N, C-alpha and C positions, 0 to 999 in steps of 0.2 A: 405276106405274115403280119398278123395284129400284135403288137407287143406294148402292153400297158395303155391299149388304145391308140396306139400311133403304127402306121405302117412301116415295115422295115424291109429293104431288101436283102439283107442278110441272110445266108441261108443257116438255120439252126435246127439241130436235131430234137425233135420232140422229146420231152420229159414223160410222156405218157402217149403210148400208142396202143389201141385195140382194135381189133377189127375182127367181123364174124362173129361176135360172141351170142353164145345160144346157151338155155339153161331151162330144162323141163322140170317141173313137179307134178309127176303122174301124168293126168292128161292136160296140165296146164301148160301151155309153154309160155314162161315168164319172160323171157329176153329171145328174141327174134333176129337174130344177123346186126346186131348193133356193133357201130365202130366208131370211133373219134380219137382226135389228138390233142394234146396240150403241151404249147412251149414255154420255154423257160421265161418266167416272169409273166405269163398270161393267166388270168382268171377266167373260167369256165364253168357257166353256169347250166347244170342239167336238172331243167324242168318238166315236171309232170305230174298228173293228177294222181289221186291213191289208186294203187293196184295197175299203174301204168308200167310196172317193171322197174322204176327208178332204184329202190333200194336193192333187190336184186342184183342191178348191174353195179352199184357202188360196192355191193360186198364181194363180188368177181373182181373189180379194180382194186379193192384193198387187200386181195389174198384171202379174204376170209371164206369164199366159196368156190368150187372149182366150176369153171365151165363146162359143160357137155362139147361145146365146140367151139373155134377161134382161140384168138392168142391175144395177150398181153405182155406189153414190154413197160418197165420203168428204168428210167434212166440208162437205158439201153441193154436191161438185164431182163430175161424173161420171166413171168411172173406166175407160180402157181400156189396153192395154198403150202407147199415146202419149200417155197425160194427165200431162204435166208438173205442172201444180197440184195435182191429187189425188194425186199419188204423193207430193209434198212434204210431206203430211199424214202419211204412212206410215211409221214405223219397223219394219223387218222383219227379224228375227233367225232366219237358217235354223237348222237343226238341224247342219248343217256348220260347223265354224268358219271364220269369215271372219277371220283375223288374221293379222298378219305375226310370226312367232315370233322373229326377230333384232331386231325393235324393242321398246321398252320400252312399257309400258302408256300412257303420256303420248306417247310417239311415235306409236302406232296412234293414239289417239285425236285427236292433233292433225292427223295426215296425213288420216283420215276428215273431220275437222271443215273441212278445207279443200275437200275434195270437196263438202260441203254448203253451202262459200261461206261460212265462217267464217274470220276471219283476226286478228291482231292480238290486243288485249287483250280485246275480246269471246270470242275462242276460247279463250285462256287461262281466261278466266274459266269458262267453260262444261266445259272440261276437267276443272277442277279441282272444279265441282259433279258431273260424273259420275263421277268417280274416288270421290268422296265417297257417291254412292249405292250404287255396286257394290262399296263396301267395299275398295278396293286404294289408298287415298290412299299408305299407309306401304310398299307395293312398286310404285311410280307408276315409278321408275327402274331397275327390274331388267327384263331379256329376256322377253318373254312367255314363251318357250321353258323358262325355268325354273319356270314356274308348274305349280301341280295343274291335272287336270283342271276342277276345279269352277272354279278363278280364272279359265281360259280363259275358261270358258262366261260368268262374269260379265263379262270384258273384251267378250267378242261382244255381249251384251246393251246394254253401255255403247256401244258405236258404234253401235246403233240407237236410242240416246235422245238424241244428240249435237244434234240439229236441233229437240228438243223437237216430236216429232210428237204429233198429236191421236189417233192410233192405232196401238198397238204390238202388232205380230203375233210371237208367240212359238210357233216350232214344235219342242216338245219340248225345252226348254233345260235340262232335268236329265239328258238320257241319259249315263249311264256315269260320274257323278259320286259321292263317297262320300256320307255321309248328311250330315256337317256343311257341306260345301260346296251340298247342295241345300237345306237349309235355308235357308242365307245367301240363296240365289238366290231362294227362296219369299218371304223378309222382304223382298227388294228390289221383287219383284213387287208385294208386299202395298201398298208405299210408292207406287207409281205410281197407283194407284186411289185412295188416299187425297187425291192430288194432284191429280184432275181426269183424268188420261190413261184412253182407252178401252184395254183389253187383249182381243186374241183370242188365246186360249190351247189350245194342244194338248197332251196328254199322253197316256203309258202306263201313269199310274200314278193310280189313282182317289182315293187320299187326298189329291192335290195338287189335283184338279177340287173334291172336297169342301172343301178349306181356302182355295182362292183364288177360287172363281167364284161371282158371282150368280145367274148362269144357266147352263144347261146345254145343250146341243144334241146329241143323237145320232144319226149319221149312220150308214148301212148302206144298201148295193147303189146308192149314188148318190142316196138319198133322207133328207131329215130326217125319222126316225121320230117324234121327241119332243124337246120343249124346254120348259124352266120352272126355276125354282127347285129346289134340291134337295127340299123337302118336295112340291112339285106332282107331281115325276116320281114320287116314293117313292107318291103317292098313288094313282099309275095302277095299282100292284101290288093296290090294295084290301086291303093287309095292315094288321094292327095290332101296335103295340109288344107283347113279352111282358113280363110282370113276374113276377119270382121271388121270392117272400118265404121265407125260412127261418127258422123258429121254432118255439115248442113251445105247447102248451096246445089250445086248441079250434078246431084246422083246419077242422074241418068246416063248423063255424059260422062260421067267418071268411070262408070261399069262398061261401058263401050270401049272407052279409050283403054281400060285394061286390056280387052280382050285382044289389042294389037299386041300385047306383050307375049313372047311364045312359051313361057312357063306357066301363063294363066289358062285354065281349060274351061272355066264358067264362071260367069259373072251376073248377078242379079241385084235387085234393089228392094231393101225392107223398108221398115219404118225407120226412116231417119239413120239409115245404113245401106253400105254395100257390102255384099256377101261374094267372096270369090273362092273359087277350087284352084289351087297354086301346087305344081310340082317343085320343091324344093323352096318352101316361102322366105325361110331365113336370107338365102342367097338374092332373091330377088325383092325383098319387102322395101328396100331404099329407092328402086325403081316403081314399085307400084304406088309409093307415097308422091314422087315427083309427078308420076303421071296422071293420078286424081287432082292432085294440087294445079296442075296446068290446065286441067281440065274444069276449074271453078269449084273444087269440094274442100271446104276448110274442115279438116280431118281432127277430131277431138279425141278418140281412144282408138287403139289398135290392139285387138287380139287374135292369136293365132293358135288353131287346136292342130296337132298332129296326130296321126294315126300311132298307136300304142302297142306295145308286146301282149298286154291283156286282150286286145283284139285280133291279135295273130293267135294266139293260144287259143282263145275260144274258136277261130275258124278251123285250126289243125286238128282240136281234140273234142268239140263241142261240150267241153265243160270248163268251169271257171278253175284258177290254178288250186284254190283251197277246196275243191270237191274232192 
C-alpha cells in the first residue's frame, strides 16, 4: 500500500471504496464499471479528458448522483444520495465557487460551520484552524469579494474542511488562478495528506497530479483505463530513460563500455555526446559516469529525460489532458 508516497505493510481499511459503478443518460453510458479505492492519508488523482465520465463518477462518489449499478462506501458506510452518515464523512469542494462574496472569510466559515452543526467555542476554534490551513488568517475580516481568484478558491477549500472529513473531494480547485495562488493551494492540499486525510483530486494540469497524487486513475469513455503510481503508469509504455552525456575524448569507446551495464539498453554517439537508453537511470547514473570516465571520456554535462504521465495519458486516451 502507498501512503503519502511511502510503502506500508500495515493493513488499512480504505476511506473510499467503489466498485462496478455504472451510469446511463439515455443512450449514453457515461460510466461503465468504474472502481477504485483511497486509503487514509492517500491522494488519488482521477484524470480524464472532457467527456470521459470523470464528472459523473465524482458526482456519484460525492453522493450527489445515484449510480444505476455498483456500490460505494465511505469510511465503512454505504453511500447513496440519501446516506446522511456516509455523506458526513465527505468534504466536497466543487469547481464552481460556493461562497458568499459579501461576507468575510470568517463569516463564511462560521455560517457553514453552523450548517455542519458546529457552534460556540468549538466552531470558533475550528474556523481559526481552517483559516490557518488555507492561509487566510490575516485577511479573515475582509469581504470575500475583495479577494483574488486564488484566495476565493482557498476559502472554497476551507469550507469543505470545516467538519474534518475523512475524504476530501477536490474538483479542479486551481482553475483560473495565478501561479502564486495555485502553489499556495497545492501546498494546502499537501498538508492534508500529511494529516491523514484521504483526498480525491481532479485536475487539467498534469504537473499537479504528478506533484500531489500518490496514485492516479486515468478514465476515458466511462472506463478506468489504468491506475497506479506514477512509476507504474509510466512502465506501461515500456519506455526507458534517455541519458545525454556531453563531453570530449573517446566517445565511441565510452558508448561501447556502457553497453556492458545491464540497465543500458542502447548506446550511440552524436556530435560531442553519448546518447543512452537506460532503465532506471537515476539508480545507475554513478556507474555510467564511472564507466565512461574509465573509457577515456571527459563528461562536461549530463541530462536525463524520463518518460512522463503526459505520454501515458496520450497513449491511453489518444488525447491531451486538457482536450
